[in-house]
DRENDO-1510 file (C-alpha; in Angstrom, 1 decimal, always signed):
<recs>
REC; n; res; u; v; w
REC; 1; MET; +62.6; -0.8; +58.6 .
REC; 2; SER; +59.5; +1.5; +57.5 .
REC; 3; LYS; +59.1; +4.4; +60.0 .
REC; 4; LEU; +56.0; +3.1; +60.8 .
REC; 5; TYR; +57.3; -0.2; +62.3 .
REC; 6; ASN; +60.1; +1.8; +64.0 .
REC; 7; ARG; +57.7; +4.1; +65.8 .
REC; 8; LEU; +55.7; +1.0; +66.7 .
REC; 9; GLU; +58.4; -0.5; +68.5 .
REC; 10; ALA; +59.4; +2.6; +70.5 .
REC; 11; LEU; +55.5; +3.1; +71.4 .
REC; 12; ILE; +54.3; -0.5; +72.7 .
REC; 13; PRO; +56.4; -0.9; +75.7 .
REC; 14; GLU; +54.9; +2.2; +77.0 .
REC; 15; TRP; +51.1; +0.8; +76.0 .
REC; 16; ARG; +52.3; -2.7; +77.9 .
REC; 17; LYS; +53.0; -0.5; +80.5 .
REC; 18; GLU; +50.2; +1.4; +80.8 .
REC; 19; ARG; +47.7; -1.7; +80.2 .
REC; 20; ALA; +49.1; -3.4; +82.8 .
REC; 21; GLU; +48.8; -0.5; +85.6 .
REC; 22; LEU; +44.8; +0.3; +84.3 .
REC; 23; ILE; +44.3; -3.4; +85.0 .
REC; 24; LYS; +46.2; -3.5; +88.5 .
REC; 25; ASN; +44.5; -0.2; +89.9 .
REC; 26; TYR; +41.0; -0.8; +88.3 .
REC; 27; GLY; +41.0; -4.4; +87.0 .
REC; 28; LYS; +38.0; -4.7; +89.7 .
REC; 29; GLU; +35.7; -1.6; +89.0 .
REC; 30; VAL; +32.9; -1.9; +87.4 .
REC; 31; LEU; +33.1; -0.9; +83.6 .
REC; 32; SER; +28.8; -1.7; +82.7 .
REC; 33; GLU; +26.0; -3.2; +83.6 .
REC; 34; CYS; +23.8; -5.2; +81.1 .
REC; 35; THR; +20.2; -5.5; +81.3 .
REC; 36; VAL; +18.0; -8.4; +79.8 .
REC; 37; ALA; +17.1; -6.5; +77.0 .
REC; 38; GLN; +20.5; -5.5; +76.1 .
REC; 39; ALA; +21.4; -9.0; +75.9 .
REC; 40; PHE; +18.8; -9.9; +73.7 .
REC; 41; GLY; +19.1; -6.6; +71.6 .
REC; 42; GLY; +22.8; -7.3; +70.6 .
REC; 43; MET; +24.5; -5.8; +73.9 .
REC; 44; ARG; +24.1; -2.5; +72.3 .
REC; 45; GLY; +25.5; +0.1; +75.0 .
REC; 46; VAL; +27.3; -2.7; +77.0 .
REC; 47; LYS; +30.8; -1.3; +77.6 .
REC; 48; GLY; +32.6; -4.5; +77.2 .
REC; 49; MET; +35.9; -4.2; +75.2 .
REC; 50; VAL; +38.7; -2.0; +75.1 .
REC; 51; CYS; +39.6; -0.5; +71.5 .
REC; 52; GLU; +42.1; +3.0; +71.3 .
REC; 53; THR; +41.5; +3.6; +67.5 .
REC; 54; SER; +38.5; +5.6; +67.5 .
REC; 55; LEU; +35.5; +6.7; +69.6 .
REC; 56; VAL; +32.1; +7.3; +68.5 .
REC; 57; GLU; +30.2; +10.0; +70.9 .
REC; 58; PRO; +26.8; +10.1; +70.1 .
REC; 59; ASP; +26.8; +14.1; +69.8 .
REC; 60; LYS; +29.7; +14.5; +67.9 .
REC; 61; GLY; +30.5; +11.8; +65.8 .
REC; 62; LEU; +33.6; +9.9; +64.9 .
REC; 63; ILE; +36.9; +10.8; +66.6 .
REC; 64; ILE; +39.6; +9.3; +65.4 .
REC; 65; ARG; +42.6; +9.2; +68.1 .
REC; 66; GLY; +41.2; +12.7; +69.6 .
REC; 67; TYR; +40.6; +14.2; +66.5 .
REC; 68; PRO; +37.8; +15.1; +65.4 .
REC; 69; LEU; +36.4; +13.8; +61.8 .
REC; 70; LEU; +35.8; +17.1; +60.2 .
REC; 71; ASP; +39.5; +18.6; +61.4 .
REC; 72; ILE; +41.5; +16.2; +60.0 .
REC; 73; MET; +38.9; +15.4; +56.7 .
REC; 74; ASP; +41.3; +16.2; +54.4 .
REC; 75; MET; +44.2; +13.1; +55.0 .
REC; 76; TRP; +44.9; +10.8; +52.9 .
REC; 77; PRO; +44.4; +7.5; +53.8 .
REC; 78; GLU; +48.0; +6.4; +54.2 .
REC; 79; GLU; +48.1; +8.9; +56.9 .
REC; 80; THR; +44.9; +7.8; +58.3 .
REC; 81; PHE; +46.2; +4.0; +59.1 .
REC; 82; TYR; +49.4; +5.5; +60.7 .
REC; 83; LEU; +47.1; +7.9; +63.3 .
REC; 84; LEU; +45.2; +4.7; +64.1 .
REC; 85; LEU; +48.0; +2.5; +65.0 .
REC; 86; THR; +50.2; +4.9; +66.4 .
REC; 87; GLY; +47.7; +7.9; +67.9 .
REC; 88; GLU; +50.2; +10.3; +66.6 .
REC; 89; MET; +49.8; +12.5; +63.4 .
REC; 90; PRO; +52.1; +11.4; +60.6 .
REC; 91; ASP; +54.7; +13.7; +59.0 .
REC; 92; GLU; +55.2; +14.1; +55.4 .
REC; 93; ASP; +58.4; +11.5; +56.0 .
REC; 94; ALA; +56.4; +9.0; +57.2 .
REC; 95; LYS; +53.4; +9.5; +54.4 .
REC; 96; LYS; +56.2; +9.1; +52.0 .
REC; 97; SER; +57.0; +5.6; +54.0 .
REC; 98; MET; +53.8; +4.0; +54.1 .
REC; 99; MET; +53.6; +4.8; +50.3 .
REC; 100; GLU; +56.7; +3.1; +49.6 .
REC; 101; GLU; +56.0; +0.0; +51.8 .
REC; 102; TYR; +52.6; -0.2; +49.6 .
REC; 103; ASP; +55.1; +0.2; +46.2 .
REC; 104; LYS; +56.5; -2.5; +47.7 .
REC; 105; ARG; +54.0; -4.8; +48.2 .
REC; 106; HIS; +51.6; -4.0; +45.9 .
REC; 107; HIS; +51.8; -7.2; +43.5 .
REC; 108; VAL; +48.7; -9.5; +43.7 .
REC; 109; PRO; +49.9; -13.3; +43.2 .
REC; 110; GLU; +48.8; -14.8; +40.0 .
REC; 111; TYR; +47.0; -17.3; +41.5 .
REC; 112; VAL; +44.5; -14.8; +42.9 .
REC; 113; TRP; +43.4; -13.8; +39.2 .
REC; 114; ASP; +43.3; -17.3; +38.2 .
REC; 115; VAL; +40.5; -17.8; +41.6 .
REC; 116; LEU; +38.6; -14.6; +40.5 .
REC; 117; TYR; +38.3; -15.2; +37.0 .
REC; 118; ALA; +37.1; -18.7; +37.9 .
REC; 119; MET; +34.2; -18.0; +40.0 .
REC; 120; PRO; +30.5; -18.0; +38.6 .
REC; 121; GLU; +29.9; -14.9; +36.5 .
REC; 122; ASP; +27.2; -14.2; +38.6 .
REC; 123; SER; +29.2; -14.0; +42.1 .
REC; 124; HIS; +28.7; -11.1; +44.4 .
REC; 125; PRO; +31.6; -8.5; +44.3 .
REC; 126; MET; +31.9; -9.1; +48.1 .
REC; 127; ALA; +31.9; -13.3; +47.8 .
REC; 128; MET; +34.5; -12.7; +45.3 .
REC; 129; LEU; +36.8; -10.4; +47.7 .
REC; 130; ASP; +36.1; -12.0; +50.4 .
REC; 131; THR; +37.6; -15.5; +48.6 .
REC; 132; ALA; +40.9; -13.1; +47.3 .
REC; 133; ILE; +41.8; -12.6; +50.6 .
REC; 134; LEU; +41.3; -16.2; +51.9 .
REC; 135; VAL; +43.2; -17.3; +49.1 .
REC; 136; MET; +45.7; -15.3; +50.0 .
REC; 137; GLU; +46.0; -17.1; +53.5 .
REC; 138; LYS; +48.8; -18.1; +52.6 .
REC; 139; GLU; +51.4; -15.7; +52.4 .
REC; 140; SER; +50.5; -14.6; +56.0 .
REC; 141; THR; +53.9; -14.1; +57.7 .
REC; 142; PHE; +52.0; -14.7; +61.1 .
REC; 143; ARG; +51.4; -18.2; +60.2 .
REC; 144; GLN; +54.7; -18.7; +59.3 .
REC; 145; TRP; +56.2; -17.3; +62.3 .
REC; 146; TYR; +53.4; -18.7; +65.1 .
REC; 147; SER; +54.3; -21.9; +63.3 .
REC; 148; LYS; +57.9; -21.7; +63.8 .
REC; 149; GLY; +57.4; -20.5; +67.6 .
REC; 150; THR; +57.9; -16.7; +68.0 .
REC; 151; LYS; +57.3; -15.1; +71.6 .
REC; 152; LYS; +54.3; -13.9; +72.6 .
REC; 153; GLU; +55.3; -10.1; +72.7 .
REC; 154; ASP; +56.2; -10.2; +69.0 .
REC; 155; TYR; +53.4; -11.1; +67.5 .
REC; 156; TRP; +52.6; -7.8; +66.5 .
REC; 157; LYS; +55.1; -7.6; +64.0 .
REC; 158; PRO; +54.0; -10.5; +61.4 .
REC; 159; ALA; +50.4; -9.0; +62.4 .
REC; 160; LEU; +51.7; -5.7; +61.4 .
REC; 161; ASP; +53.6; -7.1; +57.8 .
REC; 162; ASP; +50.2; -8.9; +57.2 .
REC; 163; ALA; +48.7; -6.2; +57.4 .
REC; 164; LEU; +50.9; -4.2; +55.4 .
REC; 165; ASN; +51.0; -6.5; +52.8 .
REC; 166; LEU; +47.2; -7.1; +52.8 .
REC; 167; LEU; +46.7; -3.0; +52.2 .
REC; 168; ALA; +48.8; -2.9; +49.7 .
REC; 169; LYS; +46.8; -5.4; +47.7 .
REC; 170; LEU; +43.1; -4.8; +48.5 .
REC; 171; PRO; +43.2; -1.3; +46.3 .
REC; 172; ALA; +43.9; -4.1; +43.2 .
REC; 173; VAL; +42.2; -7.2; +44.6 .
REC; 174; ALA; +38.9; -5.2; +44.6 .
REC; 175; ALA; +39.6; -2.9; +41.4 .
REC; 176; GLY; +40.0; -6.1; +39.7 .
REC; 177; VAL; +37.1; -7.8; +41.2 .
REC; 178; TYR; +34.8; -4.9; +39.7 .
REC; 179; ARG; +36.6; -5.3; +36.1 .
REC; 180; ILE; +36.3; -9.5; +36.3 .
REC; 181; ARG; +32.9; -9.1; +37.6 .
REC; 182; TYR; +31.0; -6.6; +35.3 .
REC; 183; LYS; +33.1; -7.0; +32.7 .
REC; 184; LYS; +35.1; -3.9; +32.1 .
REC; 185; GLY; +37.9; -4.9; +30.3 .
REC; 186; ASP; +41.3; -5.7; +31.4 .
REC; 187; LEU; +43.0; -5.4; +34.5 .
REC; 188; ILE; +44.7; -1.7; +35.2 .
REC; 189; PRO; +48.5; -2.0; +36.8 .
REC; 190; TYR; +48.9; -0.6; +40.0 .
REC; 191; ILE; +51.0; +2.7; +39.8 .
REC; 192; PRO; +54.1; +3.0; +41.6 .
REC; 193; GLY; +54.6; +6.6; +43.2 .
REC; 194; LEU; +51.0; +7.0; +43.1 .
REC; 195; ASP; +48.5; +7.6; +46.4 .
REC; 196; TRP; +46.5; +4.7; +47.8 .
REC; 197; GLY; +43.2; +6.1; +47.1 .
REC; 198; ALA; +44.1; +7.3; +43.6 .
REC; 199; ASN; +45.4; +3.9; +42.3 .
REC; 200; TYR; +42.4; +2.8; +43.6 .
REC; 201; ALA; +40.6; +4.9; +41.5 .
REC; 202; ASN; +43.1; +4.5; +38.3 .
REC; 203; MET; +42.6; +0.5; +38.8 .
REC; 204; LEU; +38.6; +0.5; +38.6 .
REC; 205; GLY; +39.0; +2.5; +35.0 .
REC; 206; LEU; +36.2; +5.0; +35.6 .
REC; 207; PRO; +36.7; +8.5; +33.6 .
REC; 208; ASP; +38.5; +11.1; +35.8 .
REC; 209; PRO; +39.8; +14.2; +33.5 .
REC; 210; ASP; +39.9; +16.4; +36.2 .
REC; 211; GLY; +40.9; +14.1; +39.2 .
REC; 212; SER; +37.7; +14.7; +41.4 .
REC; 213; PHE; +37.6; +10.7; +41.8 .
REC; 214; ALA; +41.1; +10.7; +42.8 .
REC; 215; LYS; +39.5; +13.3; +45.8 .
REC; 216; LEU; +36.6; +11.6; +46.0 .
REC; 217; MET; +38.1; +7.9; +46.6 .
REC; 218; ARG; +40.9; +9.2; +49.5 .
REC; 219; LEU; +37.8; +11.2; +51.2 .
REC; 220; TYR; +35.8; +7.7; +50.8 .
REC; 221; LEU; +39.0; +5.4; +52.4 .
REC; 222; HIS; +39.7; +7.8; +55.5 .
REC; 223; PHE; +36.0; +8.0; +56.0 .
REC; 224; HIS; +34.8; +4.7; +56.5 .
REC; 225; SER; +38.6; +3.5; +57.8 .
REC; 226; ASP; +37.1; +3.1; +61.4 .
REC; 227; HIS; +34.3; +3.3; +63.8 .
REC; 228; GLU; +35.1; +2.0; +67.3 .
REC; 229; GLY; +35.3; -1.9; +68.0 .
REC; 230; GLY; +32.0; -2.8; +68.5 .
REC; 231; ASN; +30.4; -2.6; +65.1 .
REC; 232; VAL; +30.1; -6.5; +63.5 .
REC; 233; SER; +32.6; -5.9; +61.2 .
REC; 234; ALA; +35.4; -5.0; +63.9 .
REC; 235; ASN; +33.9; -7.1; +66.2 .
REC; 236; THR; +33.9; -9.9; +64.3 .
REC; 237; CYS; +37.5; -9.3; +63.6 .
REC; 238; HIS; +38.4; -8.9; +66.8 .
REC; 239; THR; +36.8; -12.0; +67.9 .
REC; 240; VAL; +38.7; -14.2; +65.2 .
REC; 241; GLY; +41.8; -12.3; +66.2 .
REC; 242; SER; +41.7; -12.9; +69.6 .
REC; 243; ALA; +42.3; -16.6; +68.6 .
REC; 244; LEU; +45.6; -16.3; +67.0 .
REC; 245; SER; +43.8; -16.7; +63.5 .
REC; 246; ASP; +45.9; -14.4; +61.1 .
REC; 247; PRO; +45.3; -11.7; +59.7 .
REC; 248; TYR; +43.5; -12.7; +56.4 .
REC; 249; TYR; +41.4; -14.9; +58.7 .
REC; 250; SER; +40.2; -12.0; +60.7 .
REC; 251; VAL; +39.6; -9.6; +58.0 .
REC; 252; SER; +37.8; -11.8; +56.0 .
REC; 253; ALA; +35.8; -12.9; +58.9 .
REC; 254; GLY; +34.8; -9.3; +59.1 .
REC; 255; LEU; +34.1; -8.1; +55.7 .
REC; 256; ASN; +31.4; -11.1; +55.8 .
REC; 257; GLY; +29.5; -9.6; +58.2 .
REC; 258; LEU; +30.2; -6.2; +56.5 .
REC; 259; ALA; +28.5; -7.6; +53.4 .
REC; 260; GLY; +25.3; -8.1; +55.5 .
REC; 261; PRO; +22.1; -6.0; +54.9 .
REC; 262; LEU; +22.0; -4.7; +58.6 .
REC; 263; HIS; +26.2; -3.1; +58.2 .
REC; 264; GLY; +27.5; -2.5; +54.7 .
REC; 265; LEU; +25.0; -2.5; +52.7 .
REC; 266; ALA; +22.9; +0.5; +53.5 .
REC; 267; ASN; +24.4; +3.5; +51.2 .
REC; 268; GLN; +23.1; +1.1; +48.5 .
REC; 269; GLU; +19.7; +1.3; +49.9 .
REC; 270; CYS; +19.9; +4.8; +50.4 .
REC; 271; LEU; +20.5; +5.5; +46.4 .
REC; 272; ASP; +18.0; +3.3; +45.6 .
REC; 273; TRP; +15.4; +5.2; +47.3 .
REC; 274; ILE; +16.3; +8.6; +46.4 .
REC; 275; LEU; +16.2; +7.2; +42.7 .
REC; 276; MET; +12.7; +5.9; +43.4 .
REC; 277; LEU; +11.8; +9.6; +44.2 .
REC; 278; MET; +13.5; +11.1; +41.4 .
REC; 279; ASP; +11.6; +8.5; +39.2 .
REC; 280; LYS; +8.1; +9.6; +40.9 .
REC; 281; PHE; +8.9; +13.1; +40.1 .
REC; 282; ASN; +10.8; +13.1; +37.0 .
REC; 283; GLY; +13.8; +14.9; +38.3 .
REC; 284; VAL; +14.4; +17.0; +40.8 .
REC; 285; PRO; +11.4; +17.2; +43.4 .
REC; 286; SER; +10.6; +19.8; +45.4 .
REC; 287; ASP; +10.6; +20.7; +49.4 .
REC; 288; GLU; +6.5; +19.4; +49.2 .
REC; 289; GLU; +7.0; +16.7; +46.9 .
REC; 290; ILE; +10.0; +14.9; +48.9 .
REC; 291; GLU; +7.6; +15.0; +52.2 .
REC; 292; GLN; +5.1; +13.7; +51.0 .
REC; 293; PHE; +7.0; +10.7; +49.5 .
REC; 294; ALA; +9.1; +10.8; +53.2 .
REC; 295; PHE; +5.4; +10.6; +55.0 .
REC; 296; ASP; +4.4; +7.9; +52.4 .
REC; 297; THR; +7.5; +5.8; +53.2 .
REC; 298; LEU; +7.0; +5.7; +56.8 .
REC; 299; ARG; +3.1; +5.0; +57.1 .
REC; 300; SER; +3.6; +2.2; +55.3 .
REC; 301; GLY; +5.8; +0.8; +57.9 .
REC; 302; LYS; +9.3; +1.4; +56.3 .
REC; 303; VAL; +11.9; +3.6; +56.8 .
REC; 304; ILE; +13.9; +5.9; +55.4 .
REC; 305; PRO; +17.2; +5.0; +54.4 .
REC; 306; GLY; +20.6; +6.6; +55.6 .
REC; 307; TYR; +18.4; +8.4; +59.0 .
REC; 308; GLY; +19.2; +7.4; +61.9 .
REC; 309; HIS; +22.0; +5.7; +63.6 .
REC; 310; ALA; +22.1; +3.4; +66.5 .
REC; 311; VAL; +24.9; +5.6; +68.4 .
REC; 312; LEU; +24.7; +8.7; +66.8 .
REC; 313; ARG; +22.5; +11.6; +67.7 .
REC; 314; VAL; +23.4; +14.0; +65.4 .
REC; 315; THR; +24.6; +14.9; +61.5 .
REC; 316; ASP; +27.3; +12.2; +61.0 .
REC; 317; PRO; +30.3; +14.6; +60.3 .
REC; 318; ARG; +30.7; +11.9; +57.5 .
REC; 319; PHE; +27.7; +12.9; +55.5 .
REC; 320; THR; +28.8; +16.8; +56.6 .
REC; 321; GLY; +31.9; +15.9; +55.1 .
REC; 322; PHE; +30.8; +14.1; +51.5 .
REC; 323; ASN; +27.8; +17.1; +51.0 .
REC; 324; LYS; +31.0; +19.8; +51.1 .
REC; 325; PHE; +32.4; +17.5; +48.9 .
REC; 326; GLY; +29.5; +17.5; +46.4 .
REC; 327; HIS; +28.8; +21.4; +46.9 .
REC; 328; GLU; +32.5; +21.9; +45.9 .
REC; 329; HIS; +32.5; +19.3; +42.8 .
REC; 330; LEU; +29.3; +18.5; +41.5 .
REC; 331; PRO; +26.4; +21.2; +42.6 .
REC; 332; GLU; +24.7; +20.5; +39.3 .
REC; 333; ASP; +24.4; +16.5; +39.7 .
REC; 334; PRO; +20.8; +16.2; +40.2 .
REC; 335; VAL; +20.7; +12.8; +41.9 .
REC; 336; PHE; +23.1; +15.3; +44.5 .
REC; 337; GLN; +20.9; +18.2; +44.7 .
REC; 338; THR; +18.0; +15.7; +45.5 .
REC; 339; VAL; +20.3; +14.6; +48.6 .
REC; 340; ASP; +20.8; +17.7; +49.4 .
REC; 341; THR; +17.1; +18.8; +49.7 .
REC; 342; VAL; +16.3; +15.7; +51.1 .
REC; 343; PHE; +18.3; +16.8; +54.0 .
REC; 344; ARG; +16.7; +19.7; +54.7 .
REC; 345; VAL; +13.1; +18.5; +54.5 .
REC; 346; VAL; +13.1; +14.7; +56.0 .
REC; 347; PRO; +14.6; +15.8; +59.6 .
REC; 348; LYS; +11.9; +18.2; +59.9 .
REC; 349; VAL; +9.3; +14.8; +58.4 .
REC; 350; LEU; +10.8; +12.8; +60.9 .
REC; 351; GLU; +9.9; +14.7; +63.5 .
REC; 352; LYS; +6.4; +15.3; +63.2 .
REC; 353; PHE; +6.3; +11.7; +62.0 .
REC; 354; SER; +7.7; +10.9; +65.6 .
REC; 355; GLU; +4.9; +13.3; +67.4 .
REC; 356; GLU; +2.4; +11.0; +65.5 .
REC; 357; ARG; +3.8; +7.8; +66.7 .
REC; 358; VAL; +4.1; +9.5; +70.5 .
REC; 359; LYS; +0.1; +10.6; +69.9 .
REC; 360; ALA; -1.1; +6.6; +68.8 .
REC; 361; GLY; +0.8; +5.4; +71.8 .
REC; 362; LYS; +4.1; +4.1; +70.1 .
REC; 363; ASN; +7.9; +4.7; +71.1 .
REC; 364; PRO; +9.1; +8.3; +69.4 .
REC; 365; ILE; +12.1; +8.2; +67.0 .
REC; 366; ALA; +15.4; +8.4; +68.6 .
REC; 367; ASN; +17.2; +10.5; +66.1 .
REC; 368; PHE; +16.2; +12.4; +62.7 .
REC; 369; TRP; +19.5; +13.5; +61.6 .
REC; 370; PRO; +21.2; +11.5; +58.2 .
REC; 371; ASN; +24.5; +8.8; +58.8 .
REC; 372; VAL; +27.0; +8.9; +56.5 .
REC; 373; ASP; +25.1; +6.0; +54.2 .
REC; 374; ALA; +22.6; +9.2; +53.2 .
REC; 375; GLY; +24.9; +11.1; +51.0 .
REC; 376; SER; +27.9; +8.7; +49.7 .
REC; 377; GLY; +26.2; +7.0; +47.4 .
REC; 378; ALA; +25.1; +9.6; +45.3 .
REC; 379; LEU; +28.5; +10.9; +45.0 .
REC; 380; LEU; +29.9; +7.3; +43.1 .
REC; 381; TYR; +26.9; +7.3; +41.1 .
REC; 382; HIS; +28.1; +10.7; +39.3 .
REC; 383; TYR; +31.5; +9.0; +38.7 .
REC; 384; GLY; +29.8; +6.0; +36.7 .
REC; 385; LEU; +29.9; +3.9; +39.7 .
REC; 386; THR; +26.6; +2.4; +38.9 .
REC; 387; GLU; +26.8; -0.9; +40.1 .
REC; 388; PHE; +25.1; -1.0; +43.9 .
REC; 389; GLN; +26.1; -4.3; +44.7 .
REC; 390; TYR; +30.2; -2.9; +44.3 .
REC; 391; TYR; +29.6; -0.2; +47.2 .
REC; 392; THR; +30.2; -2.9; +49.8 .
REC; 393; VAL; +33.6; -3.5; +47.8 .
REC; 394; LEU; +34.4; +0.3; +48.4 .
REC; 395; PHE; +33.5; +0.2; +52.1 .
REC; 396; SER; +35.9; -3.1; +52.8 .
REC; 397; VAL; +39.0; -1.6; +51.4 .
REC; 398; SER; +38.4; +1.3; +53.8 .
REC; 399; ARG; +37.1; -0.6; +56.9 .
REC; 400; THR; +40.3; -2.9; +56.6 .
REC; 401; MET; +42.3; -0.1; +57.8 .
REC; 402; GLY; +40.3; +0.2; +61.2 .
REC; 403; MET; +40.0; -4.2; +61.2 .
REC; 404; LEU; +43.7; -4.4; +60.9 .
REC; 405; SER; +44.9; -1.7; +63.4 .
REC; 406; GLN; +42.8; -2.9; +66.0 .
REC; 407; LEU; +44.5; -6.4; +65.5 .
REC; 408; VAL; +48.0; -5.1; +65.4 .
REC; 409; TRP; +47.3; -3.2; +68.6 .
REC; 410; ASN; +45.9; -5.9; +70.2 .
REC; 411; ARG; +48.7; -8.5; +68.9 .
REC; 412; ALA; +51.0; -5.5; +70.8 .
REC; 413; VAL; +49.3; -5.4; +73.7 .
REC; 414; GLY; +48.8; -8.8; +74.5 .
REC; 415; THR; +45.1; -9.0; +74.4 .
REC; 416; ALA; +43.2; -12.2; +75.8 .
REC; 417; ILE; +40.5; -14.6; +73.6 .
REC; 418; THR; +37.4; -13.2; +73.3 .
REC; 419; ARG; +34.7; -15.5; +75.6 .
REC; 420; PRO; +32.0; -13.9; +77.0 .
REC; 421; LYS; +30.0; -15.6; +79.2 .
REC; 422; SER; +26.2; -16.8; +77.8 .
REC; 423; VAL; +23.1; -17.8; +79.9 .
REC; 424; GLY; +19.8; -19.2; +78.8 .
REC; 425; PHE; +16.4; -18.4; +79.0 .
REC; 426; LYS; +15.8; -20.5; +82.2 .
REC; 427; TYR; +18.7; -18.8; +83.7 .
REC; 428; ILE; +16.6; -15.2; +83.1 .
REC; 429; LYS; +13.3; -17.1; +84.5 .
REC; 430; ASP; +15.1; -18.1; +87.4 .
REC; 431; THR; +17.3; -15.2; +88.7 .
REC; 432; PHE; +14.6; -12.5; +88.1 .
REC; 433; GLY; +11.1; -14.2; +88.1 .
REC; 434; LYS; +11.2; -14.9; +92.0 .
</recs>
């Protein structure tokens, strides 16, 4: 068995004991209250689920298993998944063991390629990725074990097997989607012994003479891996998985949520705004030109893509990490230079515009700072990945680590099926209208 499996087998009894004690000691405590506005507003801010893998602090950003993201930004994705699952920083042996697991499991069944090649030429890359995952559902170890009558306490074992199989195959599938959809030529084979992120970069087929694109892919996959349990993709995967749907069904459902314009499409919208800005001013714009363009965008009733976040009230540490990568590897790139200058100018514009809104009797802007999407697209664009629709697939490959780690953890501790109580308009009027 792998080091990951052995470590989980030792940890899970401790987690189950801790869960039971928490329910026994604090089960009747009120965790949160929900206002009518929150119920209508997507339950934002309502504490109503448990997620051990990561935390998003409004004033700090993403924290993975107790580690602030920028403190661990050099981790490889193999290490990220181990940390997400166990809560422990992997040593070199554990990292090597993860790579060996992926090497053993990387082969994509031929029928998957048959299906992808048969799809319409104008299929969306996300539809192709989700279809490939659903097609592979027949391979599910969890479904096979459950059909034979597995004990509930062992559900995590086939779920982990499915997770490793899916993660091992996903870079090849996602790269294949890119090459098929955009007619880039033959599929590029997986290279045993090469790490997960570098393999994905290589199978895309983009030029990478100095290896910096592989470094970006490791960073990108690490940074987008998890973001608590309440975001649309993680929450959807959790809900579907709580019905004991296997990881293939659950992940596909989560990625269908990620494909939505309000979740996974943001980085392409951010890059599109940057390119429009550059097109208007024939290159890298000045501070004054950016300021005017930003005000024009805001006063026309639109938002500046990439600025503001549902939770964060500081600069997203993922943006900070990507910005650091850009300064190290592509400081002369005009698109990156524009993103960097926008970062210096736009928060001040948003602050002034917020004051305008207050004077006009409107709500102020809650957050002036960039999120991860404000900078990630520019880096991908630099390396020749210019097909915007594909960007969400990259996000999906990464976020699958978070969804699967949460799913395995929930199988391990025996989380119940998700079934919140809903109410209608009449209940609200009858209850609060008196």
